[in-house]
C-alpha positions as semicolon CSV with decimal commas, in nm:
position;residue;x (nm);y (nm);z (nm)
1;X;-2,264;-2,514;21,849
2;X;-2,241;-2,527;22,228
3;X;-1,899;-2,680;22,257
4;X;-1,660;-2,581;21,985
5;X;-1,601;-2,870;21,749
6;X;-1,821;-3,115;21,942
7;X;-2,055;-3,212;21,653
8;X;-1,838;-3,090;21,371
9;X;-1,480;-2,975;21,354
10;X;-1,392;-2,609;21,299
11;X;-1,107;-2,512;21,068
12;X;-0,971;-2,161;21,112
13;X;-0,760;-2,034;20,824
14;X;-0,590;-1,717;20,706
15;X;-0,874;-1,554;20,514
16;X;-0,653;-1,337;20,292
17;X;-0,406;-1,611;20,192
18;X;-0,462;-1,747;19,841
19;X;-0,307;-2,084;19,931
20;X;-0,526;-2,112;20,243
21;X;-0,841;-2,028;20,047
22;X;-0,751;-2,288;19,783
23;X;-0,699;-2,540;20,062
24;X;-1,044;-2,463;20,202
25;X;-1,194;-2,521;19,855
26;X;-1,002;-2,849;19,834
27;X;-1,144;-2,967;20,168
28;X;-1,497;-2,850;20,083
29;X;-1,487;-3,060;19,765
30;X;-1,373;-3,373;19,951
31;X;-1,572;-3,346;20,275
32;X;-1,878;-3,549;20,173
33;X;-2,011;-3,570;20,529
34;X;-1,975;-3,195;20,580
35;X;-1,779;-3,261;20,898
36;X;-1,582;-2,938;20,875
37;X;-1,700;-2,583;20,929
38;X;-1,468;-2,299;20,834
39;X;-1,384;-1,954;20,956
40;X;-1,122;-1,694;20,877
41;X;-0,881;-1,628;21,161
42;X;-0,937;-1,256;21,098
43;X;-1,316;-1,274;21,125
44;X;-1,514;-1,188;21,435
45;X;-1,630;-1,550;21,456
46;X;-1,276;-1,678;21,412
47;X;-1,142;-1,451;21,686
48;X;-1,425;-1,568;21,913
49;X;-1,325;-1,932;21,860
50;X;-0,961;-1,842;21,924
51;X;-1,059;-1,671;22,248
52;X;-1,282;-1,960;22,363
53;X;-0,999;-2,206;22,303
54;X;-0,739;-1,998;22,486
55;X;-0,551;-1,886;22,175
56;X;-0,435;-1,534;22,097
57;X;-0,704;-1,343;21,907
58;X;-0,435;-1,208;21,673
59;X;-0,301;-1,550;21,574
60;X;-0,236;-1,585;21,199
61;X;0,060;-1,822;21,187
62;X;-0,110;-2,153;21,111
63;X;-0,428;-2,331;21,031
64;X;-0,615;-2,426;21,347
65;X;-0,842;-2,727;21,381
66;X;-1,076;-2,747;21,679
67;X;-1,211;-3,098;21,713
68;X;-1,396;-3,220;22,023
69;X;-1,271;-2,911;22,210
70;X;-0,907;-2,996;22,135
71;X;-0,698;-2,745;21,940
72;X;-0,458;-2,871;21,673
73;X;-0,218;-2,658;21,469
74;X;0,041;-2,685;21,199
75;X;0,109;-3,029;21,051
76;X;-0,110;-3,211;21,302
77;X;-0,413;-3,002;21,202
78;X;-0,345;-3,061;20,832
79;X;-0,303;-3,436;20,877
80;X;-0,616;-3,466;21,092
81;X;-0,813;-3,281;20,825
82;X;-0,678;-3,512;20,552
83;X;-0,784;-3,812;20,760
84;X;-1,152;-3,714;20,724
85;X;-1,154;-3,652;20,347
86;X;-1,290;-3,877;20,073
87;X;-1,061;-4,074;19,846
88;X;-0,702;-4,167;19,923
89;X;-0,633;-3,848;20,123
90;X;-0,666;-4,022;20,463
91;X;-0,349;-4,214;20,373
92;X;-0,156;-3,891;20,433
93;X;-0,231;-3,935;20,803
94;X;0,044;-4,198;20,798
95;X;0,291;-3,907;20,805
96;X;0,191;-3,859;21,170
97;X;0,469;-4,109;21,253
98;X;0,729;-3,855;21,144
99;X;0,843;-3,667;21,454
100;X;0,638;-3,352;21,503
101;X;0,936;-3,112;21,498
102;X;1,028;-3,239;21,150
103;X;0,669;-3,223;21,021
104;X;0,616;-2,878;21,168
105;X;0,944;-2,749;21,022
106;X;0,818;-2,836;20,674
107;X;0,477;-2,689;20,753
108;X;0,630;-2,367;20,891
109;X;0,854;-2,330;20,584
110;X;0,548;-2,337;20,359
111;X;0,343;-2,117;20,594
112;X;0,618;-1,857;20,621
113;X;0,640;-1,829;20,241
114;X;0,269;-1,859;20,153
115;X;0,220;-1,493;20,061
116;X;0,540;-1,478;19,856
117;X;0,461;-1,796;19,662
118;X;0,081;-1,779;19,632
119;X;-0,008;-1,415;19,701
120;X;-0,279;-1,268;19,915
121;X;-0,608;-1,088;19,878
122;X;-0,699;-0,744;20,006
123;X;-0,980;-0,878;20,225
124;X;-1,111;-1,206;20,361
125;X;-1,308;-1,447;20,150
126;X;-1,686;-1,409;20,150
127;X;-1,854;-1,748;20,110
128;X;-2,103;-1,785;19,830
129;X;-2,464;-1,870;19,916
130;X;-2,420;-2,237;19,819
131;X;-2,149;-2,293;20,083
132;X;-2,248;-2,029;20,342
133;X;-2,378;-2,297;20,582
134;X;-2,028;-2,447;20,595
135;X;-1,884;-2,132;20,755
136;X;-1,910;-2,021;21,116
């Protein structure tokens, strides 16, 4: 991939977060066109994408979506991902009309409590062979 997110979009997620890993599974199951590629924020590849997009290499606060070389975070990233999924999920993109500070406050509340509510793993997820091509 020459330009990050030019042919596909890259989703960077917290690789040790149980909620984040479940969310990746959710997207994998509903991304029929295989538009999204995934990478853990903690991985070497994830840190490389962060660096190339001008983000801190130690960033773990939010999901990051890189689409057509534009970086999206927080609620905007989540809504843009939902917009590309099969089924009724693209309807969630309608929440984009809610002012960003309000959307992001809800997102941040969930993100700040994700380990307490959903737990975390000792190490990052290792993709199985059947989905390895979907990871950077």
